[in-house]
C-alpha positions as CSV (number, residue, x, y, z in Angstrom):
1,X,-3.4,18.3,-2.7
2,X,-1.0,18.6,-5.7
3,X,2.6,19.0,-5.4
4,X,4.4,21.7,-7.3
5,X,7.8,22.8,-7.9
6,X,9.2,25.3,-5.7
7,X,13.0,25.0,-6.5
8,X,15.1,23.7,-9.0
9,X,19.0,23.0,-8.5
10,X,21.0,23.0,-11.9
11,X,24.7,23.0,-10.7
12,X,25.4,19.9,-12.0
13,X,27.2,19.1,-15.3
14,X,26.2,15.3,-15.4
15,X,23.2,13.0,-14.7
16,X,22.2,13.0,-10.8
17,X,22.3,9.4,-9.8
18,X,21.9,9.7,-6.3
19,X,20.2,11.7,-3.7
20,X,20.6,12.0,0.8
21,X,18.6,14.1,2.8
22,X,19.9,15.9,5.6
23,X,18.4,15.7,9.3
24,X,18.1,19.5,9.6
25,X,15.0,19.8,7.4
26,X,16.4,21.9,4.7
27,X,19.5,20.8,3.1
28,X,20.2,17.5,1.3
29,X,23.2,16.3,-1.0
30,X,23.0,15.1,-4.8
31,X,25.6,12.6,-6.4
32,X,26.2,12.8,-10.1
33,X,28.1,11.4,-13.0
34,X,30.3,14.5,-13.0
35,X,31.9,13.1,-10.1
36,X,30.8,15.5,-7.7
37,X,29.0,15.3,-4.8
38,X,27.2,18.5,-3.7
39,X,25.3,20.0,-0.5
40,X,22.3,22.0,-1.3
41,X,19.9,24.1,0.6
42,X,16.4,24.7,-0.1
43,X,16.8,28.2,0.9
44,X,19.2,28.9,-1.3
45,X,19.1,26.8,-4.3
46,X,22.1,28.7,-6.4
47,X,24.5,28.0,-4.0
48,X,25.4,24.3,-3.9
49,X,28.6,23.5,-1.9
50,X,31.0,21.0,-3.4
51,X,31.7,18.3,-0.9
52,X,33.8,15.7,-2.9
53,X,35.1,14.9,-6.0
54,X,35.0,10.9,-6.1
55,X,36.8,11.0,-9.7
56,X,33.9,8.3,-10.9
57,X,30.2,9.1,-11.3
58,X,28.5,9.0,-7.8
59,X,26.2,6.2,-7.9
60,X,24.6,6.4,-4.1
61,X,25.2,8.0,-1.3
62,X,25.3,7.7,3.0
63,X,25.4,10.8,5.1
64,X,25.9,10.6,8.8
65,X,26.8,13.5,11.3
66,X,30.7,12.4,11.2
67,X,31.3,10.9,8.0
68,X,30.2,10.7,4.3
69,X,30.4,7.5,2.2
70,X,30.2,7.3,-1.7
71,X,29.7,4.2,-4.1
72,X,31.2,5.0,-7.7
73,X,30.3,3.9,-11.0
74,X,33.6,1.5,-11.0
75,X,33.0,-0.3,-7.4
76,X,34.9,2.3,-5.3
77,X,33.9,2.9,-1.7
78,X,34.8,6.5,-0.6
79,X,34.9,7.5,3.2
80,X,35.0,11.5,3.3
81,X,35.7,13.4,6.8
82,X,33.4,16.4,6.2
83,X,34.8,18.1,8.5
84,X,38.2,18.1,7.4
85,X,36.7,18.1,3.9
86,X,39.4,15.2,2.6
87,X,39.0,11.6,1.7
88,X,40.0,9.2,4.3
89,X,39.7,6.0,2.8
90,X,38.9,4.1,-0.6
91,X,38.4,0.8,-1.2
92,X,37.7,-1.3,-3.9
93,X,35.7,-4.3,-3.3
94,X,33.4,-4.7,-6.5
95,X,34.4,-5.0,-9.9
96,X,31.0,-2.9,-11.3
97,X,29.3,-0.1,-9.7
98,X,28.0,0.4,-6.0
99,X,24.4,0.9,-6.7
100,X,22.8,1.3,-3.0
101,X,24.3,2.2,0.6
102,X,22.4,1.1,3.7
103,X,23.1,1.5,6.9
104,X,22.7,-1.8,9.6
105,X,22.5,-2.1,13.3
106,X,25.6,-2.4,14.8
107,X,27.8,0.4,13.0
108,X,27.8,-1.8,9.7
109,X,27.2,-0.7,6.0
110,X,25.6,-2.8,3.4
111,X,26.9,-2.3,-0.2
112,X,24.9,-3.5,-3.3
113,X,27.0,-4.3,-6.2
114,X,26.6,-4.1,-9.7
115,X,28.7,-7.4,-9.5
116,X,26.0,-9.2,-7.9
117,X,27.8,-9.3,-4.6
118,X,26.9,-7.4,-1.2
119,X,29.5,-6.7,0.5
120,X,29.5,-5.9,4.5
121,X,31.6,-3.3,6.1
122,X,32.3,-2.0,9.8
123,X,32.2,1.7,9.8
124,X,34.0,4.4,11.9
125,X,34.3,8.0,11.4
126,X,37.8,7.3,10.0
127,X,38.1,4.1,8.6
128,X,36.4,1.2,6.7
129,X,36.9,-2.3,7.4
130,X,35.3,-5.4,5.2
131,X,33.8,-8.1,7.2
132,X,32.0,-10.2,4.6
133,X,31.8,-10.2,0.5
134,X,28.4,-12.5,-0.6
135,X,27.6,-13.4,-3.9
136,X,24.0,-13.0,-4.5
137,X,23.6,-13.2,-8.0
138,X,25.1,-13.3,-11.6
139,X,23.7,-9.6,-12.4
140,X,23.4,-6.4,-10.7
141,X,22.3,-5.7,-6.9
142,X,20.5,-2.4,-7.4
143,X,18.3,-1.8,-4.3
144,X,18.7,-2.0,-0.7
145,X,16.2,-1.5,2.3
146,X,15.9,-2.1,6.1
147,X,12.9,-2.7,7.7
148,X,11.8,-0.6,10.1
149,X,12.7,-3.1,13.1
150,X,16.2,-3.6,11.8
151,X,15.7,-7.5,11.4
152,X,15.6,-7.6,7.9
153,X,17.4,-6.4,4.7
154,X,15.7,-6.4,1.4
155,X,18.2,-6.8,-1.7
156,X,16.6,-6.1,-5.3
157,X,18.7,-8.4,-8.1
158,X,18.9,-7.8,-11.7
159,X,18.0,-11.6,-11.9
160,X,14.4,-10.6,-10.9
161,X,14.6,-11.8,-7.5
162,X,14.1,-9.7,-4.1
163,X,16.0,-11.5,-1.4
164,X,15.6,-11.0,2.4
165,X,18.4,-11.4,4.6
166,X,18.3,-11.2,8.4
167,X,20.4,-8.6,9.5
168,X,22.4,-10.3,12.2
169,X,24.0,-12.9,10.2
170,X,23.2,-12.0,6.6
171,X,21.7,-15.4,5.9
172,X,19.2,-15.6,3.2
173,X,15.8,-16.1,4.6
174,X,13.2,-15.5,1.8
175,X,13.6,-15.3,-1.9
176,X,10.8,-13.7,-4.0
177,X,10.6,-13.9,-7.7
178,X,9.4,-10.5,-8.2
179,X,10.1,-9.1,-11.5
180,X,11.2,-11.2,-14.4
181,X,13.0,-8.7,-16.0
182,X,15.1,-7.5,-13.2
183,X,14.2,-5.9,-9.7
184,X,15.3,-2.6,-9.2
185,X,14.2,-0.9,-6.1
186,X,12.5,-1.9,-2.8
187,X,11.3,-0.3,0.5
188,X,9.8,-1.4,3.3
189,X,6.0,0.1,4.4
190,X,6.8,2.1,7.9
191,X,3.6,0.8,9.5
192,X,2.5,-2.4,7.9
193,X,4.0,-5.8,7.5
194,X,4.5,-5.3,3.8
195,X,7.6,-4.9,1.3
196,X,7.1,-2.8,-1.7
197,X,9.2,-3.9,-5.0
198,X,9.8,-2.3,-8.1
199,X,11.1,-3.7,-11.4
200,X,12.4,-2.8,-15.1
201,X,8.6,-4.1,-15.9
202,X,7.6,-0.8,-14.4
203,X,5.2,-2.9,-11.8
204,X,4.9,-2.1,-8.2
205,X,4.6,-5.4,-6.1
206,X,3.5,-5.8,-2.6
207,X,4.4,-8.4,-0.2
208,X,3.3,-9.6,3.0
209,X,6.1,-10.3,5.5
210,X,4.0,-11.8,8.2
211,X,2.2,-14.5,5.6
212,X,5.4,-15.8,4.1
213,X,6.0,-13.0,1.7
214,X,2.7,-13.9,-0.1
215,X,1.8,-11.2,-3.1
216,X,-0.8,-8.8,-2.0
217,X,-1.0,-6.3,-5.0
218,X,0.7,-5.9,-8.4
219,X,0.6,-2.4,-9.9
220,X,1.5,-1.7,-13.7
221,X,3.1,1.9,-12.2
222,X,5.4,3.2,-15.0
223,X,5.7,2.5,-18.6
224,X,9.5,2.2,-18.4
225,X,11.9,0.7,-15.1
226,X,11.3,2.1,-11.8
227,X,14.7,3.2,-10.7
228,X,13.7,4.6,-7.5
229,X,10.8,4.0,-4.3
230,X,10.8,6.1,-1.3
231,X,8.4,6.8,1.4
232,X,7.9,10.2,3.2
233,X,8.9,10.4,6.9
234,X,4.8,10.6,8.1
235,X,4.4,7.4,6.4
236,X,1.5,8.8,4.2
237,X,2.9,8.3,0.7
238,X,5.4,6.8,-1.5
239,X,7.2,8.4,-4.4
240,X,8.5,6.5,-7.4
241,X,11.2,7.6,-10.2
242,X,11.0,6.2,-13.5
243,X,13.1,5.9,-16.8
244,X,9.9,6.7,-18.4
245,X,10.8,10.8,-17.3
246,X,8.3,10.8,-14.6
247,X,8.3,10.7,-10.9
248,X,4.8,9.6,-8.9
249,X,3.1,10.0,-5.8
250,X,0.9,7.2,-4.1
251,X,-1.0,7.2,-1.0
252,X,0.7,4.9,1.6
253,X,-2.6,3.0,2.6
254,X,-4.1,2.1,-0.7
255,X,-1.6,2.7,-3.3
256,X,-3.3,4.8,-5.3
257,X,-2.0,7.5,-7.6
258,X,-1.6,10.8,-5.8
259,X,0.0,12.7,-8.7
260,X,2.0,12.2,-11.5
261,X,5.1,14.6,-11.7
262,X,5.9,15.2,-15.4
263,X,7.1,17.5,-17.9
264,X,4.0,19.1,-18.1
265,X,3.9,19.4,-14.2
266,X,7.1,21.3,-13.9
267,X,9.1,18.0,-13.8
268,X,12.1,16.2,-15.5
269,X,12.9,16.0,-19.3
270,X,14.6,12.8,-19.2
271,X,15.0,9.9,-17.1
272,X,14.4,10.0,-13.4
273,X,16.8,8.3,-11.4
274,X,16.6,9.2,-7.8
275,X,14.2,10.3,-4.9
276,X,14.6,11.5,-1.2
277,X,12.1,13.3,1.2
278,X,13.2,16.2,3.3
279,X,10.1,16.6,5.7
280,X,7.3,17.1,3.2
281,X,9.1,18.2,0.5
282,X,10.1,15.4,-2.5
283,X,13.1,15.9,-4.0
284,X,13.7,14.2,-7.7
285,X,16.9,13.8,-9.6
286,X,17.4,12.8,-13.2
287,X,19.2,12.7,-16.3
288,X,18.2,16.2,-17.1
289,X,21.3,17.2,-14.5
290,X,18.7,18.9,-12.4
291,X,17.0,18.3,-8.8
292,X,13.6,19.4,-8.3
293,X,12.0,20.4,-5.1
294,X,8.4,19.4,-4.9
295,X,5.8,20.5,-2.1
296,X,2.3,21.2,-1.6
297,X,1.3,24.6,-1.9
298,X,0.2,26.6,1.3
299,X,-3.6,26.3,2.0
């Protein structure tokens, strides 16, 4: 069934680069070029609550019940105490923006840097401690995804490679020459031994992790770079977001297109940068400074 817009969130004064869904089913966070991180409620789209001002464009977010982490455009990693509503630590390890954050087993956090390095942190509610800094390539690291069993970390690099590291020691186990113009995002299939990658070439590629990451499928998905890729909690569909001003929904079992979410469907007028699922609601965010919530209408 086609999704329709059910709410629009228009409080930001700059492009929206990052989304993070809450675990209560109705709230989420957005990070913007206006430096602000805002909490929103699907039930009250006109009442955003400012959580933090990073002082720089917020490129990536990760929230847990007792902390908020923000990666900014100049490589700053901010630790925010949401209860006290204050920043408790700021670290500058990366020389360029932090494009993705991913929690790892053992209370650790991985950061994908625009300087081509992966940083690994031990995180507590009140402290960040750098454990390792791993140079992977000379281009930006754009996307991170941890496998459902927690064993693998996939990293999308601007040099075109997708690297698969073990999460225990962060050793590089597989290197996939995935997208010649640059790999931008990665996601693991929730039910199948499959890694999905998206690139600047607008293609989605599916890789079989039980067969040495052999290429399974190559899809010309968008007419511009794919900036985000996210599966829904039920494991039935994926969404993609692109610079071509569209988002798309895909069936998780076949990767057939379910729907194109473009301007004519009520979507964005500029590049779509970020995605998140809030239960069966799809959130999209873009350069038009808006977040749009999509859902199938009641039967």
